[in-house]
GUMI-143282 format. One record per residue: residue in one letter; x, y, z of N, C-alpha, C, CB in turn; chain. Coordinates in steps of 0.05 Angstrom, whole numbers, plus 5000, padded with zeros to 4 digits. Glycine has a CB too. Layout:
<pts>
 res  n.x  n.y  n.z ca.x ca.y ca.z  c.x  c.y  c.z cb.x cb.y cb.z chain
   a    X    Y    Z    X    Y    Z    X    Y    Z    X    Y    Z     A
...
</pts>
This chain:
<pts>
 res  n.x  n.y  n.z ca.x ca.y ca.z  c.x  c.y  c.z cb.x cb.y cb.z chain
   m 3090 6322 9722 3080 6319 9695 3070 6290 9691 3102 6325 9675     A
   a 3084 6271 9700 3075 6243 9697 3049 6238 9711 3097 6224 9706     A
   i 3047 6250 9735 3022 6246 9750 2999 6260 9736 3025 6258 9779     A
   a 3004 6283 9724 2983 6297 9709 2974 6281 9685 2992 6325 9700     A
   l 2993 6268 9671 2986 6251 9649 2970 6227 9658 3012 6242 9634     A
   y 2976 6217 9681 2961 6194 9691 2932 6202 9697 2974 6184 9717     A
   y 2928 6226 9709 2901 6235 9715 2885 6242 9690 2902 6258 9734     A
   v 2899 6253 9670 2885 6260 9645 2876 6235 9631 2904 6276 9627     A
   s 2892 6213 9632 2885 6189 9617 2866 6170 9632 2910 6175 9609     A
   q 2859 6176 9657 2842 6159 9673 2813 6160 9662 2843 6166 9702     A
   g 2801 6137 9662 2773 6135 9656 2766 6138 9626 2759 6156 9671     A
   t 2786 6138 9609 2779 6140 9581 2787 6114 9567 2794 6164 9568     A
   i 2770 6106 9549 2776 6082 9533 2791 6091 9508 2750 6067 9525     A
   h 2784 6114 9497 2797 6124 9473 2824 6136 9481 2779 6145 9459     A
   i 2845 6128 9467 2872 6138 9473 2877 6162 9456 2894 6116 9467     A
   n 2882 6185 9469 2887 6210 9455 2917 6213 9452 2874 6234 9470     A
   y 2928 6207 9429 2957 6208 9425 2967 6236 9424 2964 6194 9399     A
   g 2951 6255 9419 2959 6283 9419 2967 6292 9447 2937 6301 9408     A
   i 2951 6284 9467 2958 6291 9495 2984 6277 9503 2935 6282 9514     A
   y 2987 6252 9496 3012 6238 9503 3036 6251 9489 3011 6209 9495     A
   a 3034 6260 9465 3055 6273 9451 3062 6300 9463 3048 6277 9421     A
   a 3041 6315 9471 3045 6341 9483 3059 6338 9510 3019 6356 9487     A
   f 3050 6319 9526 3063 6314 9552 3092 6305 9549 3047 6295 9569     A
   s 3097 6288 9530 3125 6279 9526 3143 6302 9518 3126 6256 9505     A
   v 3133 6320 9502 3149 6343 9495 3154 6361 9519 3136 6359 9472     A
   l 3132 6365 9535 3135 6382 9559 3154 6369 9579 3108 6386 9571     A
   m 3154 6343 9581 3172 6330 9600 3201 6330 9590 3163 6301 9605     A
   g 3206 6333 9564 3233 6334 9553 3245 6361 9554 3232 6324 9526     A
   i 3229 6382 9556 3239 6410 9555 3259 6415 9578 3216 6430 9557     A
   p 3253 6408 9603 3273 6413 9625 3300 6400 9620 3262 6405 9651     A
   i 3300 6376 9609 3325 6362 9603 3342 6378 9583 3320 6334 9593     A
   f 3329 6388 9562 3344 6404 9542 3353 6430 9554 3326 6409 9518     A
   v 3337 6442 9570 3345 6468 9582 3369 6464 9600 3322 6480 9598     A
   l 3369 6443 9617 3392 6437 9634 3417 6431 9618 3385 6414 9652     A
   f 3414 6416 9596 3437 6410 9579 3449 6436 9568 3429 6391 9557     A
   f 3432 6453 9557 3443 6478 9545 3454 6497 9566 3421 6492 9529     A
   v 3444 6497 9590 3455 6514 9611 3482 6504 9619 3436 6515 9635     A
   f 3485 6478 9622 3510 6466 9632 3527 6454 9610 3504 6445 9653     A
   q 3522 6462 9585 3536 6451 9562 3566 6455 9564 3526 6462 9536     A
   r 3575 6479 9573 3604 6485 9575 3617 6465 9594 3608 6514 9584     A
   y 3604 6458 9616 3616 6439 9635 3617 6411 9624 3600 6440 9661     A
   f 3597 6403 9609 3597 6377 9596 3621 6375 9577 3571 6371 9582     A
   i 3624 6395 9560 3644 6394 9539 3672 6395 9552 3641 6418 9520     A
   s 3676 6411 9573 3702 6413 9586 3708 6386 9600 3703 6436 9606     A
   g 3688 6374 9612 3692 6348 9625 3699 6326 9605 3667 6340 9639     A
   f 3687 6326 9581 3694 6307 9561 3722 6311 9550 3674 6308 9538     A
   s 3730 6336 9547 3757 6341 9536 3778 6335 9557 3759 6370 9527     A
   i 3773 6339 9582 3793 6332 9603 3795 6301 9605 3784 6344 9630     A
   a 3773 6287 9603 3773 6258 9605 3787 6246 9581 3745 6247 9608     A
   q 3787 6259 9559 3799 6248 9535 3830 6247 9538 3792 6265 9510     A
   y 3842 6265 9552 3871 6266 9554 3882 6250 9577 3880 6294 9557     A
   k 3865 6238 9593 3874 6222 9616 3882 6194 9607 3854 6220 9638     A
</pts>
């Protein structure tokens, strides 16, 4: 994704903030998906660490 953003922004003087916003949202989606998939493990890890 970062490489695609680099190639899209090459050779342009005008900065298209819409493209940057769209790519930043697209790059954040996998992080949120991984968090929601492994949320139960994060929460259980935090609760175990709290009692140590």
